[in-house]
N, C-alpha and C positions, 0 to 999 in steps of 0.2 A: 628713392623708390617711387614716390608719387609722380615724378617726371616720367619714369619708365612706364608705369601703369597708364598714365594719361596718354602718352604717345602711342602705346600699343592699342589702347581702346579706340583712339581716334582713327588709326590706320585700319584696324579691324573693321570698323564701320564702313570705310571706303571700299575695302576689299569685298566685303559681303554684298554691298550694293551693286558693285560691278559684276560680281559673280552671278547674282540673281538676274540681272539684265541679260548677261551673256547666255545663261542656261535657258531663260524664258524664250529668247530668240531661237535657240537651238531646238527647243521643244516644239515650237510652231512649225519648224521645218520637218521635224520627225513625225509630227501628227499628219502632215500631208501624205506621208508614206503609209503610216499605220498608227492608230490610236495606242496600240500596245507599245510601240517605240517611244511615244510620248510618256507612257507609264514608266519605262526604264529611265528616261531623263528625269522624271519627277522623283524617282527613288534616289538618283544620284544627287539631285539638288537638295532634297530633304536631308539626306545623310550628311552632305558637305556643310550645310548651314545649321546643323544642330548647335544649340546655344552653348554647349559645354566646350566647344573647340576654342582654343586660346589664340590661334593664328600666329604662333611664334615663328613658324617657317616663313609665312608671308611677310611678317615684320622684319625678319632677318635679311630678306632681299633688299628692303629699303635701307637697312643699316649698312649692308655691304656696299650699296651704291654711294651712300653718304660718306662712307669711310674714304672714298676716293675723290668724289667730285662735289659733294655738298647737296644742294636742293635737287630733289628728284623730279624728272619729267612725269607728266600725268600718265604716259604710256607704260611706265614701270609697274603700275598697278595691275596691268594685264599679266605681267610675269609673276607677280605675287598670287594672282588668281590661279594661274597655271600650276604653281607649286601646291596650292590647296587641292586642286583637282587630282594632281599626282598623289598627294597624301591620301585622298579618298580612295583612289585606285588601289594603293598598297594596303590600306586598312581593310577594304572590302575583301581582297584576296587573303589577307592574313587571318581574317575571321573565318573564312572557309577552311584554311589550313589548320587553324587551332580549334575548329568546331565550336566557336563561341556563339552564343545566342544574343548577347547584349553588347552594345558599344555606344559610347556617348549618351548614356541614359535612355537608350532606345533599342529596338530590335535590330539585329544585324540584317544586311541586305539579303543574304541567302535564306534566312528564316522568313523574311517578309515574302519572298517569292514562293517559298515552300507553302506558306499559308494561302497565298494567291491561287496556287494550283489546286489546293484542297477545296477552295470555295468556288472557283470559276471554271476549272478544266476537268475533263472526264478521263482522258487517257494518260497512261504513263505513271512514273514514280514521282511523288511530290518532292522528296528530298533531292533527287537527281535534278529535277527542274530548277529547284531553288539554287543549287550549286552552279548549274550551268548559267542561269541568268545573272547571278552575282559576278561570275567571271567575266561575262560579256559586258555588264554594266560598268564594272571596274575598268575594263579595256577601253570602253567608250570615253570614260573620264580621262584616261591617259592620252588618248589620241586627240581629244579636244584640247588638252593642255598644250600639246605640241603645235596644234593649229593656231591657238591663241598667241603663242610666242612668235610664230612665223608671220602672222598678220599684224603684229603690233607695230606702231609707228616709232621704231627705234632704229639707230644706224645699222645698215645691212651687215657690215663686218662683225660688229659686236653681237648682232642677233644670231648670226651663223655660229659664232663661238658659244653663245648661250645654249643653242639647240644641241651642240656637241656636248656641252657640259651636262645638260639634262640626260642625254643618252648614257653618259658615263654614270650619272647618279642612279639611273634605273638598273644598269648592269651591277653596280656595286651593292645596291640594296637587295637585289635578288640573290647575289652571292651570300649576303648576310642571312637572308631567309633560308636559303638552301642549307647553310651550315647549322642554323638553328634547328631545322627539322631533322637533319642527320644526327646531331648530338642528342636530341630527345629520344631517338630510337636506339641509340647504342646501349649495350648491356651494362657498360661501366659508366659511372657518372663523369661529367665533364670536369676538367680542371680549370683553374683560374685563367690560364692563358686562352683556352678555348672560349670561355665565357666572355672575356674582354675583347677577343677578336670578333665575336658575333656582335657585341655592343658597338664596336668601332664601325662596322659596316651597316648594321641595321639602324643605328641611332646617330652616332657622331658625324659620319660622313653624309648621311642623308638629311638629318634634321638640322644640323648646324653648319657644317662645312659647305655643302652644296648651295643652300640659299644665300649664304654670305658671298660665296664665289660668284654666283649668278649676278647678284647686284653689282659686285665689284667689276666683273667682266664687262657688263653693260656700261659702266662708267669709264672703261678703258684702263683697267688696272694693270700694273706691272707685276711680274712674277714675285718680286720682293713683297709687294702688298698682299698678294694672295697667300704667300707663305706665312705672314703675320696672322692672317685670319685663320689659317689652318692650325697654327700653334695654339690659338685660342679655342677653336671649335672642337678639336678632338677631346681634350680633357673636360670641356664643358658638357659635351655630349655624353661622355662616360658618367659624369656626375648625375646628369639628368636621368639616364637609364637605370643606374643603381638605385637612385631615389625612387624611380617609378616601380622598381621591383619591391622595394620596401613598402610603398603604398599599396601594392598589389596584395600584400598579406596583412599589413597593419593599418591600412586606411579603412574607409567606409565605402559602401556601394554608392552612396550619394556623392562622395568626393571624387571617386574614380570613374563613375559611370558604368560600372560592370560589377558582377559579384566578386567579393574579395576572396572567394575560394577558388576562382577559375585558374589562377596560375599554379596552385598546388595540385588541383585535380588534373590539370594538363601535363604536370610533370615538368614544368618550365625549369630549364637549367639556369639557375641564378647563383650569385655569390652567396646569398643567404643559405641556400641548400648546400653548396660546395663547402663552405666554411663550417657549417653544422656537422657535416659528415667527417670533416677533418678533425674536429675537436671532440666529438662524442665518442664514447666507448661503450662496449657491452650491449645490454638489452636495448637501450635507447637508440643506439646506432642501427642495430638490426631492425628494430621496429620502424624507424624513419625510412630506411632503405626499402622496406617492403610496402609501406603505406603511401609514400610520395608518388603521385601520378595516378592513383586510383580514382576512377570516376564516381565510385559509390561511397566516398568518405562522408561521414555525418558531421554535424557541428562540433561534437565533442572531440572527434579525431582531428578536425581542422584546427581547433583551439590548442590541442596538444602539440601539433606540429609548430604552430606559432610560438608556443612556450619553449619548445626545444631550440628554436632559433634564438630566443632570448637567453636561455640558460647556458647554451653552448658558447655564448659570446659572439655569435654570428651577426646578430643585429647591430651590436656595438661596432664590430669590425666593418660592416658595410657603411655605417654612418660616418666612421672615421675616414673611409676611403672616399666617400662623397666630398668631405671637407678637403681632403688632400688634392683631389682633382680640381675643385673650385679654386683653391690657392694657386695651383699650377696655371689655370686659365687666367686668373688675375695677373699673375707674375709675367705671363707672356705679353701683356700689354704695357708693362712698366717701361717708361722711357722710349716707347716706340714713336718714331717720327714718320713712319710709313703711312699711317692712317690718320685721318682728321680727328681732332680732340673730342668733338661731340660724339662721334661713334665710339671712341674709347670709353667715354663716360657712360653711354648707353649699355655697352657690353659689360662694363663693371657692375652696373645696376642689375643686369640680367643674371649675373652670378649670384647676387644677393637674393634675387627672386628664386633661383634654382635651389638655394640653400634653405629656403623657407616654404617651399611649395607644399600644398596639401592635395593637389590633383594634377 
């Protein structure tokens, strides 16, 4: 585990240094057009560089490359930076969709611009301004990511393939987001299949498969090598997301960087909620169905929902499922000769981290 933590910490530092240099340069260009545009870039930079970010996606680009070819070229860091900018774009938009006020131990971008409007502007609606600017700031991050990849000093053929893979990543993640929003608005609760499908597209393919594939593609990977990485990435991502949903209820605000009642008040469709409804009977089931997703829940009601997740066996069920998916991810690497041994070791250490994470 120490090797994993050491490697990710070292690479995180390199990625953040490059990201700051890139965005600072872009801010100077934006300021020539308008100081307000530099403010948008400043928000993007501050949000992206918040210290609570782990940079797992950026690191997996490196792991994917090393799985095929070994030592990475310095230009690969630009692709890792691009993945982090895409991550920020998706999070900024997700916060708007979920109406969240906190992310990464700080205020969300749309809430920042809402307050900006209240302090500095006279006309219009503050909430609408905040949402509009968050959408645009997120978009800027996404477009800068594509620009960074296209300008990187990497082989042209692999670079074109990488840009195509990023486009697919964006489509698939937005598919997952659309399904998530749709199922939250349905009158009937989502079932296990629906929830896992959302997790597959919002987390597994976006946070694990795509970064690994990007690195591997830039190293000239064959289809068999990409297939091995996919067999690992999908269950690892499912374990990550189910664990994230557990932390969203049973973690602390300090650990997860946002209020622990936000998922419950949002009515987030999770396996915790699904399994509790499946196992509960009578008054408890009726009460949970009526209360889950209410914005005005108090601390006592939030605590009761958490206790129902425990009493119904839902928490234990979710934890067991996390372990099952981690085992599946580990087993996918056993005896594999398609990827290099060092990357196998790192990916196995990553599953250990996923099994013990607190944020």
